[in-house]
C-alpha positions as CSV (number, residue, x, y, z in Angstrom):
1,N,-2.1,14.2,-41.1
2,Q,-1.3,11.6,-43.9
3,F,-3.6,9.1,-42.1
4,R,-6.4,11.7,-41.9
5,L,-6.0,12.6,-45.6
6,A,-6.0,8.9,-46.6
7,I,-9.3,8.3,-44.8
8,L,-10.9,11.5,-46.1
9,R,-10.0,10.5,-49.7
10,M,-12.2,7.4,-49.3
11,F,-15.3,9.6,-49.1
12,P,-16.7,11.4,-52.1
13,P,-16.2,15.2,-52.1
14,G,-18.9,17.2,-50.6
15,R,-21.1,16.6,-47.6
16,W,-19.9,13.0,-47.0
17,R,-16.2,14.0,-46.8
18,Y,-17.2,17.0,-44.6
19,R,-19.1,14.7,-42.2
20,A,-16.2,12.3,-42.1
21,E,-13.8,15.2,-41.3
22,V,-16.1,16.3,-38.5
23,V,-16.3,12.8,-37.0
24,M,-12.6,12.4,-37.1
25,A,-12.1,15.8,-35.4
26,D,-14.5,14.8,-32.7
27,V,-12.8,11.4,-32.2
28,N,-9.4,13.2,-32.0
29,M,-10.7,15.7,-29.4
30,T,-12.2,12.8,-27.4
31,L,-9.1,10.7,-27.3
32,A,-6.9,13.8,-26.5
33,A,-9.2,14.6,-23.6
34,Y,-8.9,11.0,-22.4
35,V,-5.1,11.2,-22.4
36,R,-5.2,14.5,-20.6
37,A,-7.5,13.0,-18.0
38,Q,-5.1,10.0,-17.5
39,L,-2.2,12.5,-17.0
40,I,-4.2,14.5,-14.5
41,S,-5.0,11.3,-12.7
42,C,-1.4,10.3,-12.6
43,I,-0.3,13.7,-11.2
44,I,-3.1,13.7,-8.5
45,I,-2.1,10.2,-7.4
46,G,1.6,11.2,-7.3
47,V,1.0,14.3,-5.2
48,I,-1.4,12.6,-2.8
49,C,0.9,9.6,-2.3
50,T,4.0,11.7,-1.9
51,A,2.2,13.8,0.8
52,A,0.8,10.7,2.6
53,F,4.1,8.8,2.5
54,Y,5.8,11.9,3.9
55,V,3.2,12.1,6.7
56,I,3.5,8.4,7.5
57,G,7.3,9.0,7.7
58,L,8.6,6.7,4.9
59,K,12.1,7.1,3.7
60,Y,12.2,8.1,0.0
61,A,8.6,9.5,0.2
62,L,9.2,11.7,-2.9
63,L,10.6,8.9,-5.0
64,L,7.8,6.5,-4.0
65,G,5.2,9.1,-4.7
66,I,6.6,9.8,-8.1
67,L,6.6,6.1,-8.8
68,A,3.0,5.9,-7.7
69,G,2.1,8.6,-10.2
70,I,3.9,6.9,-13.0
71,F,2.5,3.4,-12.2
72,E,-1.0,4.9,-12.1
73,F,-0.9,5.0,-15.9
74,V,-1.0,1.2,-16.1
75,P,-4.4,-0.1,-15.0
76,L,-4.7,-2.6,-12.2
77,L,-1.1,-3.8,-12.4
78,G,0.4,-0.4,-11.7
79,P,-1.4,0.3,-8.4
80,L,-0.9,-3.3,-7.3
81,A,2.8,-3.0,-8.1
82,I,3.2,0.3,-6.3
83,A,1.3,-1.1,-3.3
84,L,3.7,-4.1,-3.1
85,I,6.8,-1.9,-3.5
86,V,5.8,0.7,-0.9
87,T,4.5,-1.8,1.6
88,T,7.6,-3.8,1.3
89,T,9.8,-0.7,1.7
90,A,7.8,0.4,4.7
91,A,8.0,-3.1,6.3
92,A,11.8,-3.2,5.8
93,G,12.2,0.2,7.4
94,D,12.8,1.1,11.1
95,D,9.1,0.7,12.1
96,P,7.2,-2.2,10.5
97,R,3.9,-0.7,11.7
98,K,4.3,1.9,8.9
99,A,3.6,-0.9,6.4
100,L,0.2,-1.4,7.9
101,Y,-0.5,2.4,7.7
102,V,0.7,2.4,4.1
103,A,-1.6,-0.6,3.2
104,I,-4.6,1.0,4.8
105,F,-3.9,4.3,3.1
106,L,-3.5,2.7,-0.3
107,I,-6.7,0.6,0.0
108,I,-8.7,3.7,0.9
109,L,-7.0,5.7,-1.9
110,R,-7.8,3.0,-4.5
111,I,-11.5,2.8,-3.4
112,V,-11.9,6.6,-3.4
113,H,-10.0,7.2,-6.6
114,D,-11.3,4.3,-8.7
115,Y,-15.0,4.8,-7.8
116,Y,-15.2,8.6,-7.2
117,T,-12.5,10.8,-8.5
118,Y,-11.3,9.0,-11.6
119,P,-14.7,8.7,-13.2
120,R,-15.3,12.4,-12.6
121,I,-11.9,13.4,-14.0
122,V,-12.4,11.4,-17.2
123,R,-16.1,12.5,-17.6
124,G,-15.0,16.1,-18.0
125,G,-13.2,15.4,-21.3
126,I,-15.1,12.6,-22.9
127,H,-18.6,13.4,-21.7
128,M,-19.5,10.0,-20.3
129,H,-21.4,9.4,-17.1
130,P,-19.2,8.1,-14.2
131,L,-21.2,4.9,-14.0
132,A,-20.7,4.2,-17.7
133,I,-16.9,4.7,-17.2
134,I,-16.9,2.2,-14.3
135,L,-19.1,-0.3,-16.2
136,S,-16.9,0.0,-19.3
137,V,-13.7,-0.7,-17.3
138,L,-15.4,-3.8,-15.6
139,A,-16.7,-5.0,-19.0
140,G,-13.3,-4.5,-20.6
141,E,-11.6,-6.5,-17.8
142,Q,-14.0,-9.4,-18.4
143,V,-13.7,-9.4,-22.1
144,A,-9.9,-8.8,-22.6
145,G,-8.3,-8.7,-19.2
146,I,-5.6,-6.0,-18.5
147,P,-5.6,-4.8,-22.1
148,G,-9.4,-4.5,-22.0
149,V,-9.2,-2.4,-18.9
150,F,-6.7,-0.1,-20.6
151,L,-8.6,0.2,-23.9
152,S,-12.2,0.1,-22.6
153,I,-12.8,3.8,-21.9
154,P,-11.3,5.0,-25.3
155,I,-13.3,2.4,-27.2
156,V,-16.6,3.3,-25.5
157,A,-15.8,7.0,-25.9
158,V,-15.2,6.6,-29.6
159,A,-18.3,4.5,-30.0
160,T,-20.3,7.2,-28.2
161,V,-18.9,9.8,-30.7
162,F,-20.0,7.6,-33.6
163,Y,-23.4,7.0,-32.1
164,R,-23.9,10.7,-31.5
165,H,-23.0,11.5,-35.1
166,I,-25.2,8.8,-36.5
167,L,-28.1,10.2,-34.5
168,E,-27.3,13.7,-35.8
169,H,-27.2,12.4,-39.3
170,Q,-30.7,10.8,-38.9
171,G,-32.1,13.9,-37.3
172,R,-32.8,12.3,-33.9
173,R,-31.6,13.2,-30.4
174,G,-31.1,9.8,-28.8
175,L,-32.1,8.3,-25.5
C-alpha cells in the first residue's frame, strides 16, 4: 500500500491521479491473474504426472508427481530437471523399460502443455491470445535466456495494460 501511495502522490490530484490509480489496479489484477494461472498450471501438471507415474508403475509416483508440479513453476529448467530425475529413477528401478515410457510420456506432456493447455490457462486471466503468449516466451528466451522466459509473459501483459489505457485516454479502440 505504501508503494501504491508513493506512486499516486507523483500525480496531481484529480483526473491524472484517478487514471494512475485505475492503471495500477488493472496491472495488479493482471499480475495476480498470471500468478493464479501459474499455480493452476503447476497443480494440473502435478496431478497428471502423479496419475501417469502411478499407471506406468513407478515407485514413489506421488512424490515424483508433486515434484513435477513444484518444478513446473521454473520455466525450461524445471521440466528438464524433473524429466531427468524421473527417467533416472525409472531406469534404476526393477524394469528399465519404464524409463522409456516415462520419457515418451513427458515429451508428449511437454508438447501438449506448452503449446495447447498453458497458453489457454494463462489467456483466461491476462486476456492475451495464446499465440502472443507463445511468441512472448520465445522472444523472452532469445533476449534474456531463462529469466526472459520467466518474465516475458508478465512484461507483455503489463505492456498490454498500458497500451489499452493509452488508447482509452486517446479515445481510440486499437487494432
